[in-house]
N, CA, C and O atoms as a GROMACS GRO file, in nm:
protein
  444
    1MET      N    1   9.919  10.011  11.630
    1MET     CA    2  10.038   9.935  11.580
    1MET      C    3   9.986   9.833  11.487
    1MET      O    4   9.901   9.750  11.517
    2VAL      N    5  10.050   9.845  11.357
    2VAL     CA    6  10.022   9.727  11.260
    2VAL      C    7  10.122   9.633  11.252
    2VAL      O    8  10.241   9.661  11.247
    3THR      N    9  10.060   9.485  11.251
    3THR     CA   10  10.134   9.374  11.265
    3THR      C   11  10.130   9.297  11.142
    3THR      O   12  10.034   9.307  11.066
    4VAL      N   13  10.235   9.215  11.116
    4VAL     CA   14  10.237   9.108  11.009
    4VAL      C   15  10.156   8.999  11.044
    4VAL      O   16  10.183   8.935  11.146
    5ASP      N   17  10.041   8.964  10.960
    5ASP     CA   18   9.929   8.879  11.024
    5ASP      C   19   9.883   8.798  10.892
    5ASP      O   20   9.837   8.852  10.791
    6ASP      N   21   9.903   8.664  10.909
    6ASP     CA   22   9.838   8.570  10.796
    6ASP      C   23   9.704   8.630  10.731
    6ASP      O   24   9.687   8.634  10.609
    7ASP      N   25   9.620   8.671  10.817
    7ASP     CA   26   9.484   8.712  10.784
    7ASP      C   27   9.473   8.849  10.736
    7ASP      O   28   9.365   8.891  10.694
    8GLY      N   29   9.591   8.929  10.740
    8GLY     CA   30   9.583   9.053  10.699
    8GLY      C   31   9.588   9.081  10.556
    8GLY      O   32   9.603   8.988  10.477
    9LYS      N   33   9.577   9.207  10.512
    9LYS     CA   34   9.606   9.230  10.359
    9LYS      C   35   9.743   9.186  10.306
    9LYS      O   36   9.842   9.181  10.379
   10PRO      N   37   9.745   9.158  10.187
   10PRO     CA   38   9.879   9.128  10.142
   10PRO      C   39   9.970   9.234  10.115
   10PRO      O   40   9.920   9.338  10.073
   11SER      N   41  10.100   9.228  10.132
   11SER     CA   42  10.198   9.338  10.116
   11SER      C   43  10.347   9.274  10.073
   11SER      O   44  10.383   9.162  10.109
   12ARG      N   45  10.413   9.347  10.007
   12ARG     CA   46  10.524   9.283   9.979
   12ARG      C   47  10.667   9.391   9.965
   12ARG      O   48  10.670   9.484   9.885
   13SER      N   49  10.761   9.364  10.042
   13SER     CA   50  10.878   9.444  10.062
   13SER      C   51  10.989   9.382  10.007
   13SER      O   52  11.000   9.267  10.048
   14THR      N   53  11.084   9.419   9.920
   14THR     CA   54  11.206   9.357   9.883
   14THR      C   55  11.318   9.425   9.955
   14THR      O   56  11.329   9.544   9.928
   15PHE      N   57  11.406   9.375  10.042
   15PHE     CA   58  11.503   9.431  10.119
   15PHE      C   59  11.633   9.383  10.030
   15PHE      O   60  11.641   9.272   9.977
   16LYS      N   61  11.742   9.494  10.020
   16LYS     CA   62  11.859   9.455   9.948
   16LYS      C   63  11.966   9.529  10.032
   16LYS      O   64  11.961   9.651  10.047
   17VAL      N   65  12.056   9.455  10.082
   17VAL     CA   66  12.188   9.504  10.161
   17VAL      C   67  12.267   9.598  10.076
   17VAL      O   68  12.299   9.564   9.962
   18LEU      N   69  12.300   9.712  10.122
   18LEU     CA   70  12.383   9.827  10.053
   18LEU      C   71  12.516   9.822  10.104
   18LEU      O   72  12.618   9.821  10.036
   19GLU      N   73  12.507   9.817  10.251
   19GLU     CA   74  12.633   9.834  10.325
   19GLU      C   75  12.603   9.782  10.472
   19GLU      O   76  12.507   9.818  10.539
   20ARG      N   77  12.698   9.694  10.508
   20ARG     CA   78  12.706   9.647  10.648
   20ARG      C   79  12.795   9.735  10.739
   20ARG      O   80  12.916   9.746  10.721
   21LEU      N   81  12.734   9.792  10.830
   21LEU     CA   82  12.791   9.876  10.950
   21LEU      C   83  12.812   9.797  11.070
   21LEU      O   84  12.760   9.686  11.083
   22ARG      N   85  12.885   9.850  11.157
   22ARG     CA   86  12.887   9.782  11.302
   22ARG      C   87  12.748   9.800  11.381
   22ARG      O   88  12.706   9.909  11.419
   23ASP      N   89  12.694   9.697  11.397
   23ASP     CA   90  12.556   9.712  11.461
   23ASP      C   91  12.464   9.753  11.367
   23ASP      O   92  12.355   9.771  11.422
   24ALA      N   93  12.460   9.776  11.250
   24ALA     CA   94  12.348   9.837  11.177
   24ALA      C   95  12.374   9.784  11.020
   24ALA      O   96  12.480   9.733  10.987
   25THR      N   97  12.276   9.802  10.941
   25THR     CA   98  12.307   9.738  10.802
   25THR      C   99  12.210   9.857  10.732
   25THR      O  100  12.097   9.881  10.775
   26LEU      N  101  12.263   9.920  10.633
   26LEU     CA  102  12.211  10.002  10.521
   26LEU      C  103  12.152   9.945  10.433
   26LEU      O  104  12.219   9.877  10.356
   27VAL      N  105  12.006   9.954  10.414
   27VAL     CA  106  11.941   9.865  10.298
   27VAL      C  107  11.865   9.947  10.206
   27VAL      O  108  11.830  10.060  10.238
   28GLU      N  109  11.837   9.894  10.087
   28GLU     CA  110  11.753   9.960   9.996
   28GLU      C  111  11.613   9.871  10.002
   28GLU      O  112  11.619   9.748  10.006
   29VAL      N  113  11.491   9.941  10.002
   29VAL     CA  114  11.377   9.872  10.024
   29VAL      C  115  11.290   9.898   9.900
   29VAL      O  116  11.261  10.016   9.876
   30ILE      N  117  11.247   9.802   9.819
   30ILE     CA  118  11.138   9.832   9.726
   30ILE      C  119  11.022   9.787   9.751
   30ILE      O  120  11.005   9.665   9.747
   31ILE      N  121  10.912   9.876   9.783
   31ILE     CA  122  10.777   9.819   9.803
   31ILE      C  123  10.677   9.815   9.680
   31ILE      O  124  10.656   9.904   9.598
   32GLU      N  125  10.619   9.685   9.686
   32GLU     CA  126  10.542   9.648   9.575
   32GLU      C  127  10.386   9.692   9.603
   32GLU      O  128  10.305   9.703   9.511
   33THR      N  129  10.356   9.716   9.736
   33THR     CA  130  10.221   9.749   9.774
   33THR      C  131  10.239   9.880   9.848
   33THR      O  132  10.347   9.937   9.847
   34GLY      N  133  10.136   9.925   9.910
   34GLY     CA  134  10.158  10.066   9.992
   34GLY      C  135  10.069  10.051  10.099
   34GLY      O  136   9.963  10.114  10.097
   35ARG      N  137  10.102   9.965  10.210
   35ARG     CA  138  10.027   9.940  10.325
   35ARG      C  139  10.090  10.049  10.437
   35ARG      O  140  10.207  10.089  10.431
   36THR      N  141  10.006  10.083  10.525
   36THR     CA  142  10.048  10.148  10.627
   36THR      C  143  10.167  10.116  10.705
   36THR      O  144  10.165  10.006  10.761
   37HIS      N  145  10.275  10.194  10.720
   37HIS     CA  146  10.395  10.156  10.795
   37HIS      C  147  10.463  10.044  10.725
   37HIS      O  148  10.547   9.986  10.793
   38GLN      N  149  10.446  10.005  10.616
   38GLN     CA  150  10.482   9.871  10.554
   38GLN      C  151  10.634   9.840  10.585
   38GLN      O  152  10.665   9.738  10.646
   39ILE      N  153  10.731   9.934  10.541
   39ILE     CA  154  10.878   9.916  10.560
   39ILE      C  155  10.914   9.892  10.715
   39ILE      O  156  11.001   9.813  10.752
   40ARG      N  157  10.833   9.973  10.800
   40ARG     CA  158  10.889   9.962  10.930
   40ARG      C  159  10.849   9.826  10.996
   40ARG      O  160  10.913   9.758  11.075
   41VAL      N  161  10.704   9.804  10.933
   41VAL     CA  162  10.657   9.682  10.992
   41VAL      C  163  10.724   9.540  10.954
   41VAL      O  164  10.742   9.447  11.033
   42HIS      N  165  10.756   9.542  10.819
   42HIS     CA  166  10.830   9.430  10.764
   42HIS      C  167  10.969   9.422  10.821
   42HIS      O  168  11.013   9.311  10.852
   43ALA      N  169  11.042   9.528  10.837
   43ALA     CA  170  11.177   9.521  10.906
   43ALA      C  171  11.175   9.481  11.045
   43ALA      O  172  11.263   9.408  11.091
   44GLN      N  173  11.068   9.530  11.120
   44GLN     CA  174  11.058   9.476  11.266
   44GLN      C  175  11.035   9.324  11.283
   44GLN      O  176  11.084   9.250  11.369
   45HIS      N  177  10.943   9.292  11.175
   45HIS     CA  178  10.905   9.157  11.175
   45HIS      C  179  11.032   9.049  11.136
   45HIS      O  180  11.046   8.934  11.177
   46LEU      N  181  11.100   9.109  11.063
   46LEU     CA  182  11.222   9.022  11.021
   46LEU      C  183  11.342   9.021  11.134
   46LEU      O  184  11.436   8.942  11.133
   47GLY      N  185  11.318   9.125  11.234
   47GLY     CA  186  11.415   9.126  11.335
   47GLY      C  187  11.514   9.240  11.322
   47GLY      O  188  11.602   9.254  11.408
   48TYR      N  189  11.503   9.321  11.222
   48TYR     CA  190  11.595   9.431  11.194
   48TYR      C  191  11.510   9.561  11.202
   48TYR      O  192  11.488   9.613  11.093
   49PRO      N  193  11.463   9.618  11.300
   49PRO     CA  194  11.391   9.740  11.304
   49PRO      C  195  11.465   9.854  11.255
   49PRO      O  196  11.587   9.844  11.255
   50LEU      N  197  11.411   9.962  11.212
   50LEU     CA  198  11.469  10.068  11.157
   50LEU      C  199  11.526  10.148  11.288
   50LEU      O  200  11.473  10.136  11.398
   51LEU      N  201  11.631  10.225  11.265
   51LEU     CA  202  11.689  10.299  11.366
   51LEU      C  203  11.613  10.430  11.377
   51LEU      O  204  11.575  10.487  11.275
   52GLY      N  205  11.589  10.485  11.510
   52GLY     CA  206  11.509  10.591  11.525
   52GLY      C  207  11.368  10.556  11.519
   52GLY      O  208  11.293  10.653  11.508
   53ASP      N  209  11.314  10.442  11.524
   53ASP     CA  210  11.172  10.415  11.498
   53ASP      C  211  11.122  10.404  11.652
   53ASP      O  212  11.162  10.310  11.722
   54GLU      N  213  11.038  10.500  11.702
   54GLU     CA  214  10.997  10.492  11.831
   54GLU      C  215  10.864  10.396  11.836
   54GLU      O  216  10.822  10.356  11.944
   55LYS      N  217  10.809  10.366  11.730
   55LYS     CA  218  10.700  10.286  11.749
   55LYS      C  219  10.720  10.142  11.734
   55LYS      O  220  10.664  10.060  11.808
   56TYR      N  221  10.809  10.105  11.624
   56TYR     CA  222  10.843   9.965  11.596
   56TYR      C  223  10.983   9.916  11.618
   56TYR      O  224  11.022   9.800  11.602
   57GLY      N  225  11.058  10.027  11.661
   57GLY     CA  226  11.196  10.002  11.665
   57GLY      C  227  11.232   9.938  11.807
   57GLY      O  228  11.148   9.906  11.891
   58ASP      N  229  11.375   9.924  11.820
   58ASP     CA  230  11.457   9.878  11.942
   58ASP      C  231  11.493   9.995  12.024
   58ASP      O  232  11.556  10.085  11.968
   59ALA      N  233  11.460  10.007  12.157
   59ALA     CA  234  11.477  10.135  12.229
   59ALA      C  235  11.619  10.138  12.262
   59ALA      O  236  11.673  10.249  12.266
   60ALA      N  237  11.688  10.034  12.284
   60ALA     CA  238  11.837  10.048  12.300
   60ALA      C  239  11.924  10.071  12.182
   60ALA      O  240  12.026  10.139  12.193
   61ALA      N  241  11.890  10.022  12.077
   61ALA     CA  242  11.960  10.047  11.940
   61ALA      C  243  11.920  10.210  11.914
   61ALA      O  244  12.006  10.286  11.869
   62ASN      N  245  11.804  10.250  11.940
   62ASN     CA  246  11.782  10.394  11.920
   62ASN      C  247  11.871  10.484  11.995
   62ASN      O  248  11.920  10.586  11.947
   63ARG      N  249  11.892  10.434  12.134
   63ARG     CA  250  11.966  10.528  12.224
   63ARG      C  251  12.119  10.533  12.166
   63ARG      O  252  12.187  10.635  12.154
   64ALA      N  253  12.156  10.400  12.133
   64ALA     CA  254  12.296  10.391  12.088
   64ALA      C  255  12.316  10.452  11.944
   64ALA      O  256  12.432  10.475  11.911
   65ALA      N  257  12.229  10.477  11.869
   65ALA     CA  258  12.244  10.540  11.757
   65ALA      C  259  12.247  10.690  11.759
   65ALA      O  260  12.286  10.752  11.660
   66LYS      N  261  12.197  10.765  11.895
   66LYS     CA  262  12.201  10.876  11.912
   66LYS      C  263  12.346  10.932  11.920
   66LYS      O  264  12.372  11.046  11.882
   67GLN      N  265  12.437  10.850  11.968
   67GLN     CA  266  12.562  10.894  11.980
   67GLN      C  267  12.646  10.910  11.842
   67GLN      O  268  12.757  10.962  11.841
   68TYR      N  269  12.589  10.866  11.740
   68TYR     CA  270  12.625  10.906  11.596
   68TYR      C  271  12.552  11.014  11.543
   68TYR      O  272  12.571  11.045  11.425
   69GLY      N  273  12.469  11.078  11.612
   69GLY     CA  274  12.396  11.196  11.573
   69GLY      C  275  12.262  11.172  11.505
   69GLY      O  276  12.206  11.266  11.450
   70LEU      N  277  12.208  11.046  11.504
   70LEU     CA  278  12.075  11.006  11.465
   70LEU      C  279  11.960  11.074  11.573
   70LEU      O  280  11.948  11.046  11.692
   71LYS      N  281  11.880  11.171  11.495
   71LYS     CA  282  11.787  11.246  11.587
   71LYS      C  283  11.640  11.216  11.520
   71LYS      O  284  11.544  11.279  11.564
   72ARG      N  285  11.622  11.129  11.424
   72ARG     CA  286  11.491  11.104  11.380
   72ARG      C  287  11.501  10.951  11.313
   72ARG      O  288  11.600  10.878  11.316
   73LEU      N  289  11.370  10.923  11.253
   73LEU     CA  290  11.387  10.776  11.198
   73LEU      C  291  11.469  10.786  11.077
   73LEU      O  292  11.459  10.883  11.002
   74PHE      N  293  11.559  10.676  11.053
   74PHE     CA  294  11.637  10.650  10.948
   74PHE      C  295  11.570  10.588  10.839
   74PHE      O  296  11.592  10.472  10.807
   75LEU      N  297  11.484  10.667  10.777
   75LEU     CA  298  11.403  10.632  10.648
   75LEU      C  299  11.396  10.734  10.553
   75LEU      O  300  11.363  10.848  10.585
   76HIS      N  301  11.426  10.699  10.429
   76HIS     CA  302  11.444  10.817  10.328
   76HIS      C  303  11.377  10.768  10.204
   76HIS      O  304  11.400  10.651  10.175
   77ALA      N  305  11.300  10.837  10.126
   77ALA     CA  306  11.234  10.808   9.996
   77ALA      C  307  11.318  10.837   9.894
   77ALA      O  308  11.313  10.952   9.849
   78ALA      N  309  11.404  10.748   9.840
   78ALA     CA  310  11.514  10.805   9.742
   78ALA      C  311  11.448  10.811   9.606
   78ALA      O  312  11.494  10.883   9.518
   79GLU      N  313  11.339  10.735   9.590
   79GLU     CA  314  11.278  10.730   9.448
   79GLU      C  315  11.134  10.710   9.449
   79GLU      O  316  11.088  10.616   9.513
   80PHE      N  317  11.060  10.790   9.386
   80PHE     CA  318  10.924  10.790   9.380
   80PHE      C  319  10.841  10.793   9.248
   80PHE      O  320  10.842  10.903   9.192
   81GLY      N  321  10.780  10.709   9.196
   81GLY     CA  322  10.711  10.722   9.079
   81GLY      C  323  10.568  10.684   9.057
   81GLY      O  324  10.513  10.609   9.138
   82PHE      N  325  10.511  10.724   8.967
   82PHE     CA  326  10.364  10.692   8.932
   82PHE      C  327  10.337  10.710   8.790
   82PHE      O  328  10.427  10.744   8.714
   83SER      N  329  10.217  10.689   8.751
   83SER     CA  330  10.174  10.696   8.604
   83SER      C  331  10.041  10.788   8.634
   83SER      O  332   9.973  10.773   8.736
   84ALA      N  333  10.017  10.877   8.542
   84ALA     CA  334   9.880  10.954   8.559
   84ALA      C  335   9.860  11.038   8.423
   84ALA      O  336   9.952  11.050   8.341
   85GLY      N  337   9.761  11.082   8.409
   85GLY     CA  338   9.698  11.160   8.290
   85GLY      C  339   9.652  11.103   8.172
   85GLY      O  340   9.648  10.980   8.165
   86GLU      N  341   9.613  11.177   8.069
   86GLU     CA  342   9.562  11.124   7.934
   86GLU      C  343   9.635  11.207   7.837
   86GLU      O  344   9.597  11.324   7.832
   87PRO      N  345   9.740  11.170   7.752
   87PRO     CA  346   9.770  11.016   7.751
   87PRO      C  347   9.849  10.999   7.873
   87PRO      O  348   9.909  11.094   7.924
   88ARG      N  349   9.852  10.859   7.931
   88ARG     CA  350   9.922  10.816   8.025
   88ARG      C  351  10.082  10.864   8.019
   88ARG      O  352  10.150  10.846   7.918
   89ARG      N  353  10.129  10.922   8.132
   89ARG     CA  354  10.252  10.946   8.133
   89ARG      C  355  10.322  10.904   8.276
   89ARG      O  356  10.257  10.922   8.379
   90ASP      N  357  10.447  10.850   8.281
   90ASP     CA  358  10.516  10.808   8.377
   90ASP      C  359  10.593  10.928   8.445
   90ASP      O  360  10.641  11.016   8.374
   91TYR      N  361  10.604  10.932   8.568
   91TYR     CA  362  10.683  11.033   8.654
   91TYR      C  363  10.759  10.959   8.760
   91TYR      O  364  10.713  10.880   8.843
   92LEU      N  365  10.887  10.999   8.743
   92LEU     CA  366  10.977  10.935   8.839
   92LEU      C  367  11.069  11.051   8.906
   92LEU      O  368  11.139  11.127   8.839
   93PHE      N  369  11.060  11.055   9.034
   93PHE     CA  370  11.137  11.144   9.110
   93PHE      C  371  11.242  11.108   9.192
   93PHE      O  372  11.219  11.016   9.269
   94HIS      N  373  11.370  11.165   9.197
   94HIS     CA  374  11.482  11.104   9.289
   94HIS      C  375  11.513  11.218   9.386
   94HIS      O  376  11.506  11.337   9.355
   95ALA      N  377  11.554  11.162   9.529
   95ALA     CA  378  11.584  11.270   9.603
   95ALA      C  379  11.724  11.211   9.687
   95ALA      O  380  11.733  11.101   9.741
   96PRO      N  381  11.811  11.301   9.680
   96PRO     CA  382  11.936  11.264   9.756
   96PRO      C  383  11.913  11.236   9.907
   96PRO      O  384  11.816  11.291   9.960
   97LEU      N  385  11.996  11.152   9.983
   97LEU     CA  386  11.983  11.141  10.116
   97LEU      C  387  11.998  11.272  10.202
   97LEU      O  388  12.089  11.354  10.189
   98ALA      N  389  11.901  11.278  10.284
   98ALA     CA  390  11.914  11.410  10.362
   98ALA      C  391  12.052  11.433  10.426
   98ALA      O  392  12.121  11.337  10.458
   99PRO      N  393  12.095  11.567  10.446
   99PRO     CA  394  12.220  11.582  10.504
   99PRO      C  395  12.246  11.524  10.643
   99PRO      O  396  12.356  11.482  10.677
  100GLU      N  397  12.144  11.526  10.715
  100GLU     CA  398  12.142  11.495  10.853
  100GLU      C  399  12.174  11.340  10.845
  100GLU      O  400  12.262  11.296  10.919
  101LEU      N  401  12.112  11.263  10.764
  101LEU     CA  402  12.140  11.119  10.759
  101LEU      C  403  12.268  11.077  10.687
  101LEU      O  404  12.320  10.969  10.716
  102GLU      N  405  12.319  11.155  10.598
  102GLU     CA  406  12.436  11.150  10.538
  102GLU      C  407  12.551  11.182  10.659
  102GLU      O  408  12.652  11.113  10.653
  103ALA      N  409  12.543  11.260  10.745
  103ALA     CA  410  12.623  11.288  10.868
  103ALA      C  411  12.619  11.159  10.953
  103ALA      O  412  12.728  11.116  10.992
  104VAL      N  413  12.518  11.098  10.983
  104VAL     CA  414  12.508  10.977  11.060
  104VAL      C  415  12.592  10.862  11.007
  104VAL      O  416  12.659  10.792  11.084
  105LEU      N  417  12.590  10.842  10.868
  105LEU     CA  418  12.659  10.743  10.808
  105LEU      C  419  12.798  10.778  10.792
  105LEU      O  420  12.874  10.684  10.771
  106ALA      N  421  12.847  10.896  10.799
  106ALA     CA  422  12.976  10.942  10.800
  106ALA      C  423  13.037  10.904  10.930
  106ALA      O  424  13.153  10.862  10.933
  107THR      N  425  12.966  10.917  11.037
  107THR     CA  426  13.028  10.886  11.162
  107THR      C  427  13.009  10.732  11.215
  107THR      O  428  13.057  10.690  11.320
  108TRP      N  429  12.950  10.674  11.144
  108TRP     CA  430  12.896  10.538  11.191
  108TRP      C  431  13.021  10.448  11.167
  108TRP      O  432  13.075  10.461  11.058
  109PRO      N  433  13.075  10.357  11.254
  109PRO     CA  434  13.179  10.268  11.222
  109PRO      C  435  13.142  10.159  11.136
  109PRO      O  436  13.035  10.098  11.140
  110ARG      N  437  13.249  10.138  11.050
  110ARG     CA  438  13.212  10.008  10.954
  110ARG      C  439  13.242   9.890  11.024
  110ARG      O  440  13.314   9.887  11.124
  111ALA      N  441  13.176   9.771  10.963
  111ALA     CA  442  13.196   9.652  11.028
  111ALA      C  443  13.336   9.600  11.013
  111ALA      O  444  13.369   9.494  11.066
   0.00000   0.00000   0.00000
């Protein structure tokens, strides 16, 4: 298990609230580094673990989320980019939210 530690390697995640739901919050996370389980570790450290996370999550919240159809970790890479090649080219890829996660959001009660 990875933890936040002052003596560990530096990492940075920026969390932005997109929507407040009942007992959950939908957020966008921008990572400026690429550490192992970075989003999951930072969210748990802040006291807001990802739903469906069996390693860093909250067991009671995960059980409750199953009633809304959550069967996996609620984590999605909406955008991914990098630079490569000669001459240098930028690549940026976008992916819509997976249908099974859209279905969870559709049934989750609003705040």
